[in-house]
C-alpha positions as CSV (number, residue, x, y, z in Angstrom):
1,M,-21.7,126.3,-31.6
2,K,-21.2,130.1,-31.7
3,L,-22.7,131.6,-34.8
4,P,-20.8,134.2,-36.8
5,N,-21.6,137.9,-36.5
6,I,-23.3,138.3,-39.9
7,R,-23.6,142.0,-39.4
8,R,-19.9,142.3,-40.2
9,I,-20.6,141.8,-43.9
10,F,-22.1,145.4,-43.9
11,V,-19.0,147.6,-44.1
12,P,-18.7,151.3,-44.8
13,E,-17.0,152.5,-48.0
14,K,-13.4,153.6,-47.8
15,G,-13.3,157.1,-46.2
16,Y,-16.7,156.7,-44.5
17,L,-18.0,156.1,-41.0
18,L,-20.8,153.7,-40.4
19,L,-23.6,154.6,-38.0
20,D,-26.4,152.6,-36.3
21,C,-29.1,154.7,-34.7
22,D,-31.9,153.0,-32.9
23,L,-34.9,154.2,-30.9
24,S,-34.3,153.8,-27.2
25,G,-36.9,151.9,-25.2
26,A,-39.4,152.7,-27.9
27,D,-42.2,150.1,-27.4
28,A,-42.3,150.7,-23.6
29,Q,-42.6,154.5,-24.2
30,V,-45.5,154.1,-26.7
31,V,-47.3,151.8,-24.2
32,A,-46.9,154.5,-21.5
33,W,-48.4,157.1,-23.8
34,E,-51.2,154.8,-25.1
35,A,-52.2,154.1,-21.5
36,E,-51.7,157.7,-20.4
37,D,-49.7,156.4,-17.4
38,K,-48.3,159.5,-15.7
39,D,-45.8,157.6,-13.6
40,L,-44.2,155.9,-16.5
41,K,-44.3,158.9,-18.7
42,S,-42.6,161.0,-16.0
43,A,-39.9,158.3,-15.6
44,F,-39.1,158.3,-19.3
45,R,-39.0,162.1,-19.5
46,S,-36.6,162.3,-16.6
47,G,-34.3,159.8,-18.3
48,L,-34.6,157.1,-15.7
49,N,-33.7,153.5,-16.6
50,I,-37.2,152.2,-16.7
51,H,-36.2,148.5,-16.1
52,L,-34.3,149.5,-12.9
53,K,-37.3,151.6,-11.8
54,N,-39.6,148.6,-12.4
55,L,-37.4,146.3,-10.4
56,R,-37.4,148.7,-7.5
57,D,-41.1,149.3,-7.6
58,A,-42.0,145.6,-7.9
59,F,-39.5,144.0,-5.5
60,G,-38.3,146.8,-3.3
61,F,-34.6,146.6,-4.2
62,K,-32.3,149.3,-2.8
63,A,-29.0,148.3,-4.6
64,P,-27.2,150.8,-6.7
65,D,-27.9,150.7,-10.5
66,E,-24.8,148.7,-11.6
67,A,-25.2,146.2,-8.8
68,L,-28.9,145.8,-9.5
69,R,-28.2,145.1,-13.2
70,K,-26.1,142.1,-12.2
71,L,-28.2,140.5,-9.5
72,N,-29.5,137.0,-10.3
73,E,-31.4,136.4,-7.0
74,Y,-34.7,137.7,-5.7
75,P,-35.3,138.9,-2.1
76,D,-36.8,135.6,-1.2
77,G,-33.7,133.7,-2.4
78,T,-35.0,132.3,-5.6
79,R,-32.9,132.6,-8.8
80,A,-33.6,134.6,-11.9
81,G,-35.1,132.7,-14.7
82,T,-33.2,134.3,-17.6
83,G,-29.8,135.0,-16.2
84,T,-30.4,138.2,-14.2
85,I,-33.4,139.7,-12.5
86,Y,-32.9,142.7,-14.8
87,D,-33.5,140.5,-17.9
88,D,-36.5,138.9,-16.1
89,I,-38.2,142.3,-15.4
90,K,-37.8,143.5,-19.0
91,R,-39.4,140.4,-20.4
92,A,-42.1,140.1,-17.7
93,V,-43.2,143.7,-18.2
94,H,-43.1,143.5,-22.0
95,G,-45.2,140.3,-22.0
96,T,-47.7,141.6,-19.5
97,N,-48.1,144.9,-21.3
98,Y,-48.9,143.0,-24.5
99,G,-51.5,140.8,-22.9
100,A,-49.5,137.6,-22.0
101,M,-51.2,135.4,-19.4
102,A,-49.4,134.5,-16.3
103,R,-48.7,130.9,-17.5
104,T,-47.0,132.3,-20.7
105,V,-44.8,134.6,-18.6
106,A,-44.0,131.8,-16.3
107,V,-43.0,129.4,-19.0
108,T,-41.0,132.1,-20.9
109,L,-39.0,133.1,-17.8
110,G,-38.7,129.9,-15.9
111,W,-40.9,131.3,-13.1
112,T,-43.6,129.5,-11.2
113,I,-47.1,130.3,-12.2
114,N,-47.7,131.7,-8.8
115,R,-44.8,134.1,-9.1
116,A,-46.0,135.3,-12.5
117,E,-49.6,135.8,-11.2
118,E,-48.3,137.8,-8.2
119,F,-46.1,139.9,-10.5
120,Q,-49.0,140.7,-12.8
121,R,-51.3,141.5,-9.9
122,L,-48.7,143.9,-8.6
123,W,-47.9,145.4,-12.0
124,F,-51.5,146.3,-12.6
125,Q,-51.8,147.7,-9.1
126,L,-48.9,149.9,-9.8
127,H,-50.1,150.8,-13.3
128,P,-53.9,150.5,-13.5
129,Q,-53.9,152.7,-16.6
130,I,-52.3,149.9,-18.5
131,R,-55.2,147.6,-17.5
132,E,-57.6,150.3,-18.7
133,W,-55.8,150.5,-22.0
134,H,-56.2,146.7,-22.4
135,K,-59.9,147.1,-21.8
136,R,-60.2,149.9,-24.4
137,V,-58.4,147.8,-27.0
138,E,-60.5,144.8,-26.2
139,R,-63.7,146.8,-26.4
140,D,-62.6,148.1,-29.9
141,L,-62.0,144.5,-31.0
142,H,-65.5,143.5,-30.0
143,T,-67.3,146.6,-31.3
144,S,-65.5,147.4,-34.6
145,G,-62.7,144.8,-35.0
146,T,-60.4,147.8,-35.5
147,V,-57.4,149.2,-33.7
148,R,-55.7,152.5,-34.5
149,N,-52.3,154.1,-33.7
150,A,-51.5,157.7,-32.9
151,F,-50.6,158.4,-36.6
152,G,-54.2,157.5,-37.7
153,Y,-53.4,154.2,-39.3
154,R,-55.7,151.3,-38.5
155,R,-55.8,147.6,-38.6
156,I,-59.0,145.7,-39.1
157,F,-59.2,142.2,-37.6
158,F,-61.6,139.8,-39.4
159,D,-61.2,136.8,-37.0
160,R,-63.4,136.4,-34.0
161,P,-62.2,138.7,-31.1
162,M,-61.4,135.8,-28.7
163,G,-57.7,135.4,-28.4
164,L,-56.8,138.5,-30.5
165,L,-56.1,140.9,-27.7
166,P,-52.3,140.3,-27.4
167,E,-51.9,140.8,-31.2
168,A,-54.0,143.9,-31.1
169,L,-52.2,145.4,-28.1
170,A,-48.8,144.8,-29.8
171,W,-49.8,146.2,-33.1
172,G,-50.3,149.8,-31.8
173,P,-46.9,150.3,-30.3
174,Q,-45.0,148.3,-32.8
175,S,-46.6,150.0,-35.8
176,T,-46.0,153.4,-34.2
177,V,-42.3,152.6,-33.6
178,A,-41.9,151.4,-37.2
179,I,-43.5,154.6,-38.5
180,V,-41.3,156.8,-36.4
181,C,-38.3,155.0,-37.7
182,S,-39.5,155.3,-41.3
183,K,-40.3,159.0,-41.0
184,G,-36.8,159.5,-39.4
185,A,-35.3,157.8,-42.4
186,V,-37.2,160.0,-44.9
187,Q,-36.0,163.1,-43.1
188,L,-32.4,161.8,-42.8
189,N,-32.4,161.0,-46.5
190,R,-32.7,164.7,-47.2
191,I,-29.2,165.3,-46.0
192,P,-27.1,164.9,-49.2
193,W,-24.0,163.4,-47.6
194,V,-25.9,160.6,-45.7
195,D,-26.1,157.2,-47.4
196,I,-28.8,155.0,-45.8
197,F,-28.2,151.2,-45.9
198,L,-31.3,149.8,-44.3
199,Q,-34.0,150.0,-41.7
200,V,-34.4,147.2,-39.1
201,H,-37.7,147.9,-37.4
202,D,-36.5,150.5,-34.8
203,S,-33.0,151.2,-36.1
204,L,-31.3,152.8,-39.1
205,V,-27.9,151.9,-40.5
206,F,-26.2,154.5,-42.7
207,Q,-22.8,156.0,-43.5
208,I,-21.3,159.5,-43.7
209,P,-18.0,160.6,-45.2
210,N,-15.1,161.1,-42.8
211,H,-14.8,164.8,-43.6
212,R,-18.3,165.2,-42.2
213,I,-17.3,163.9,-38.8
214,E,-17.9,167.1,-36.9
215,P,-20.4,168.4,-34.2
216,S,-22.5,170.2,-36.8
217,S,-23.0,167.1,-38.8
218,F,-24.2,165.0,-35.8
219,R,-26.5,167.8,-34.7
220,A,-28.0,167.7,-38.2
221,I,-28.5,163.9,-38.0
222,R,-30.1,164.1,-34.5
223,D,-32.4,166.9,-35.7
224,A,-33.4,165.0,-38.8
225,L,-34.2,161.8,-36.8
226,S,-36.5,163.7,-34.4
227,V,-40.1,162.6,-35.0
228,S,-43.1,163.7,-32.8
229,V,-45.8,161.1,-32.2
230,P,-49.0,163.1,-32.3
231,Y,-50.6,162.2,-29.0
232,S,-52.4,165.1,-27.2
233,D,-49.2,165.1,-25.1
234,P,-46.7,164.6,-27.9
235,L,-44.1,161.9,-27.6
236,V,-40.5,162.2,-29.0
237,I,-38.6,159.0,-28.6
238,P,-34.9,159.5,-28.2
239,W,-32.4,157.8,-30.4
240,E,-29.2,156.0,-29.4
241,I,-26.2,156.2,-31.7
242,K,-23.4,153.7,-32.4
243,T,-20.5,154.1,-34.8
244,S,-17.7,152.0,-36.4
245,S,-15.2,152.6,-39.2
246,K,-15.0,148.8,-39.7
247,S,-18.5,147.2,-39.9
248,W,-22.1,147.1,-38.6
249,G,-21.1,144.2,-36.4
250,E,-18.5,146.2,-34.6
251,V,-20.4,149.4,-33.8
252,Q,-19.9,150.9,-30.4
253,K,-22.3,153.0,-28.4
254,V,-21.4,156.7,-28.2
255,K,-23.2,159.5,-26.3
256,W,-24.6,162.3,-28.5
257,E,-23.1,164.8,-26.1
258,E,-19.6,163.5,-27.0
259,L,-20.3,164.1,-30.7
260,T,-22.1,167.4,-30.7
């Protein structure tokens, strides 16, 4: 049974435009900066689709972007576990970055354990800095029971360190993303004609009056949302924007360049 799109209950007031701005690829970028992975950082800064890059790096695909997004078969002829190989790589990398064991990745994606083990071996060969980040977080768990994010916030774990690594790895990027979004909301709230509805982890939903639909307004919104994560090499996570005059459930992605 298809469930209703509950987001349609959130509608803009008459004479207003509803906007949904969300941080694009946020967790993956924070992981790259936490690990100080130069290859991934360079890819993000150049605007590459990181999932397509990872597919090509891991499996040697040469297909064009659009064709690669739709492929559901690996070079050895086996089928994707989650619909397309594009979906597989997103989930496999995310799980591996956050400390998932090969068995967990295999069960989640419908892979064999052997495929998951081979993928993780290759991933850490391509990105040894991520393995080193894992080791640093694990060492912090065993020595102080504490992990910190780039903003200086910390979380103290009172349980025994065994089995805590995935949760500790996830806390840093996820808390960083939530803080970036929250700071963006505070700055956005200073614009008097912006009405914020809610924050959903890495996205903000708000409305603006129709008479404010002009390039200068969208430039002001984009500037307000810009938050620098204070690494030694600062990270500014880009935002994507979607709009609708009907409801949150009917927003459509728009390029900033088309609005500004």
